[in-house]
N, C-alpha and C positions, 0 to 999 in steps of 0.2 A: 575615290576611296581615300580616306585620310591615312597618311603614312604613319607607321608605328614609330615610337621613340627608339632611338639608336640602341639603348641598353636592352629594351624589351625584345627588339628584333634579334639581337645576338643571343639572348637567353633562350628564345624559342628555337633558334637554329641549333643551339647546343642540345636542347632537349630532344629534338627530332633528328638527331644525327643519323646519317646514312652510311652505308658501305663500311669503310674502314673503322668508323667510330660507332658501329652498331652496338658494341658492348656497352657504351655509355647510355644508349637508349634503353637497353635491357635493365641496367642498374636503376635508371630513373623510373622505369615501369615498376620494378620491384619495390622501390621506395614509396611510390604512390600507392601501390597495393597494400603495403604495410600500414600506411596512414588510414586507408579505407577500412581495413579490418579492425584496426584499433578503435577508431571512432564508432564504427558500427557496434562493436562489442560493448563499449561503454554505454551507448544509448540503450541497447537492449537490456543490459544489466540494470541500469537505472529504471527502465520501464517496468521490469519485473518487480523490483523492490518497492517502487512507488505504487504499482497496482496492487500488490499484496497488502501494503500498509493501508491504502485507502479502502480496499474491499473489507478488510477486517474491521477498520474503524467504522465504516458505514453500517456493517452488519451488527457490530456490538452496540452502536448508538441507536440502531433501529430496533434491536431486541430489548434494550434496557432504557429506562428513563435516564435523563442527564444528571439528576441530583436526587439523592436520598435524604429525607428529613425524618429524624427519629427523636423520641423524647423518653426520658427516664420514666419507667413504669408503663410505657405504652401510650397510645393516643386514643382517648375515649370517644370524643365526638369528631370523627374524621371529616364529616360534612362541613362543619364550621371551620376546621383547620384548613381544609382544601380551599374553601372560599377565601380565607385570609391569604393563602399563598397565591391564588389566581389574581388577587388584587395588587400584588407586588409587580414592579416594573420587570419586563423581559420574561415573565412567567406566562406560558401559553397553555399549560395543562397541569393538573394535579390529581392524583388518584391514590387510594389506599392499597396496602398489600400485607398479607400474612404469609410467612415462609415456614416450611417444615420439611422433614424427610419422611419418606414412606416407601413401602414395598408394594409394587403393583403386580398382580398375578392374573394371567389369562389361561386358557386351556393349553396353549402351546408352550408358553414360556413365562418367565417372571424377571423383574428387574427393579433396581432401586431408582427412585426418582426424587426430584425436588418438587414438592407440592406447594403451589402458590395460590393463595386466595385473593381474588380480585373483585372489583365492582364492574360488571359488564358494561355499565353505562359510561363510566369514567375512564376505563382502561384504554380505549382507542385514542385518548388525548395524550397519552404518555408513551405508548409503544405501538409496534406494527403487528401485534398478534392478530387483530381483527382483519387487517388487510392481507395477511399471509395465510388465511384459512383456505385450504384446497377443497375441503368439504365440510359440511355442517355450518354452524353459526354461533355467535356469542350468545344470542337469545336462548339457544337450546340448552344452556347451562342450567337454567331453572327448570324444575319439573314441569312437563307439559300438561299433566293431569294429576288427579289425586293418587292414582296407582303408579305413576311414573317415578323413575329413580332420578336422583340428582345427576347432573352432567359433568363431564370431564373433557378438557381439551388436551390432546397430546400431539407430539411431533411426529412427522412422517417416519423417521428412522425408528422411533420407539414403537410405533404402530406395526412396522414391518417385523421388528423383533418379537413382539407379542402375537403377531398374526391376527390383528383385530381391524375392524373397520367401523365407520360411523353406525351407531345403533347397537353394537355389541356391548356386553356387560363385562366388567372387570372387577376384581376384588382388590381393595386398597387397605393395607395394614399400616398403622402408625404406632410409634412407641408409646404415645399417650393412650392409656387404656384404663382398665379398672383393676383395683387391688383385690386379690382373692387369697384364700389360705395357701394356695400354691404359688403365690407371687403375683407380679404384674402381668395381666393378660392384655396383649396388644389390642388396640382399637381396630375393628374390622367393619368395613362398609362396602356395599356393592354400589358401583357407579356405572352410568351409561356413557359410552364414548359419544360426546356431543359434537366433536369436530376434530379435524386433523390439520395441523398447520405446518408450514415450511418457512422458517425464519432465515434459513440459509446458514445458520451457525450450528455446527454439529452439537455443541454443548446443550443447546436448547432443543433441537430437533430429536435428540436421543435420550434426554433425561429430565424433561420438564413436563409437569402436568398442571393445568389451570382449572380451578374450581371457583365457585362463588365464595364471598366472604363468610356467609352463614355456614356453608359446608365446611370451610377451613376451620372456623371457630369450633365447631362440634368435633371434627376429626382430630384437631391438634390441641383441644382443650384450652382455648384462649378466649378471653372476653374482649380484648382490645386489639386493634391493628398494630402491627410491628412498626410500620413506618409509612410515610407518604412519599410517593414518587412524583418527581417534578420534571417537566419538560420546558426548556427555554427556547427563545427565538434564535439564539446564536450559541451553538455548542462550544465554540472556541472561547466564549466568555463565561462558560459554566463555573470555573473556579471562582471568578470574581463575583458572580451572581450568588453562588453558594455562601460566600462571606456576607453579602448583603442580606440574605435570608436569615442568617444567624443573628445579625445585628438587629433586624426588624422584629423577629419573633422572641428573642430573649436568650439568656444563657442556658436555660433548661433544654433547649433544642440543639441537636447535633446534626450537622450537614456533612455530606460526603459526595463529591462529584465523581462521575464515571471516569474522567481522565485520570484522576488521582488513583482510583481503584485499579486501573489498567496501566499505570505508569510504567511498570517493569516491562510489559509486553511492547508498548510503543517505543520505549527506550531501546529495547533489544532490536526491534525492527529498524530504527533509525541508525543504530550502531552498525548493524549488518549492512545497511545501504552504504554507509560511509566506507566500511572495510572493503566491500565488493568493488565500489567505485575506485578506490585507491589501488586495489590489486590490478584491476583491468586497465587503469590509467597507465600502468607500467608498459602495456602494449604500445601505447602512443609514444612513450619515451623510447622504446626500442625502434619504432618507426622513425623517430627523429634522429636516432643514431644512424639509421640507414641513409637518411638524407645527408648527414655529415660525411659519411663514408663515400657516398656517390659524388658529392661536391669536391671532396679531396681528390678522388680519382680523376674527376673532370679537370681540376686545376693542373694535376700532373700531366694529363693527356694534352691539355691545351696550353701548356706553358709557352710554346712557340707563338701561338696565336695571341696570347696575352702580351708577349714582348712586342710583337708587330703592332698591335693596337696602341701600345704605349709610345712606340717610336713615331706613330702617325698622329700623335697628339691626344690620345685618350687619357684622361686624368685618372688618378688612383680612385677617386670617388666613382667614376663611371664604371671602372672594373669591379669595384665592390658592389655597385648596384646591379650589375649583370648577374653575378652569382647569387645575390640576395633574391632577385626576381626569380631566378631558376628554382631556388629552394621554396620560395613562396608559392610558385605555380604548382609545384609538386604537392605542397601541403594543402593548398586550397582545393585543388582537384580531388585529392584523396579525402579531404574533410567533407566536401560537398557530396561526393558519391557515397561515402560511409554514412553520413548523416541521413541522406535520403533512403539508403538501404535499411538503416536501423529503424527509422520511422515506419517504413513500409512493412518490414518483417514484424514489428511490434503490432501494427494495426491488423495484419492478417491473423497472427496468433491470437490476438484478443477477440477478434470478430468471430472466429470459428472455434475458439476454445480448444486448441489443438493439444495443449499439454495438461494432462490430468494428474492429480496428486491425491494421496490418501486423505480423505476428508476428516478422518478421526485424528489425524496428526496436525494438519494445517488449517482445519476448520472450514476450508473451501475446497470444492471439488476440482477446480482447475486453476492454473496460474493466470491471473489477469495481467495484461501489459498496458501500462498507462504512461504515455510520454508527456511530461509537463513542459510547457513552452520555456519556462525558466531553465530547467535542466538541459533542454535541447540547446538553447543559446549559450549556456555556460560551457558545454562540451565543445561546441563549434568554435567559440572564441578561444578557449584554452588550447585546443588543437592547433589553431592557426598561430597563436603566440609561440607555442613550443616549436613548431616548424620554423618560425621566423628566427627564434633564438638559435636553432641548429645551424642556420646559415652564416652566423656572425664570424665564427672562426675560419672556415674555408674562404669566405669572402675577403677577410682581412689578409689572409695569407696570399691570395691572388693579387691583391692590391700592392703588397710589399715586394712582389717579384721584380728582380732587377733585369731589365731588358738585355743589358750587355752580357750578363752571366747566362741568360737563357738562350741567346743566339750565338754564343762563343763557338760551340761545336756543331752548329747546324750547317 
């Protein structure tokens, strides 16, 4: 077995002190535990914020197209415009949409919804509505016979509120109606529930209804589509692609990417992640102070041993290295255990979805935990560096100890 270096051997002996020096071992254990708790807390906090940010981003980008393209006065021939958009680089899908507000009524309840007219053939290329259908189908939006009513897709939460299922009929009222001597009479149309979807975003699942373009035009009294929805191959490049679309189509077209529309949300999430990380990082700083305190106590306790080591030929550098190694061992053990525990706790909580939150507030039903490798490595490296810095002052004090003064009264 290879012999340990002199400095490391002494550092380990001090850490594993027995009998009369058992107090030093207790202090070292508490310091290690402090680092462990601090690192674990930072990793779990980062996992929560990262998971929430990614989950919201994925659901928002899955429920919406990446870019909206509109034109003053509306878009008359959406088929030709969609073909032009699909021919542009990085564009993988384009589909029309008409938007409006409506009141939906069933036997048990009623609610306000956002009514969206879509082309059932093109919509799957820009959103996940078709893939998220729990029952029914996109094809069922069109009347299945001459006596059949037009279809409507609604979210699961809205269906529960209204107490309806696929095949049931609902009444939809829109502000656009007919003018009469008594004033404006709202438009009224009976629709058949053609499908129920779960996009995972409470805003959509509780307040959106999808109909065909023709149905939306009649109900909302519109002759042209409001805008074209565009999906790109790289959502992180959506702002740049949106500018390219504007340049390619002309000044009469206006583009807006989803990242820009939700910038305040993602900025708030990022700021919250930074704030939480800084706050919990203070725990690591407190643990580092514990290391400083334990090493100072050790220097005071071992001043006689230090003096003897120096009189036997140990250099000031060797003495400094001994106490640096002791602090680093405490920091590295605490960091390793804390990092492993943080990763494990995050994985368990994420796998079994143990923490549930109000879906109407946070848009998701549970807290997701996602540990990024970059965040993990940054936390580990920072904790080790902080623990190393904490060893500098006590180590230098030990190296400056005068053997003659230390042994004078022994």
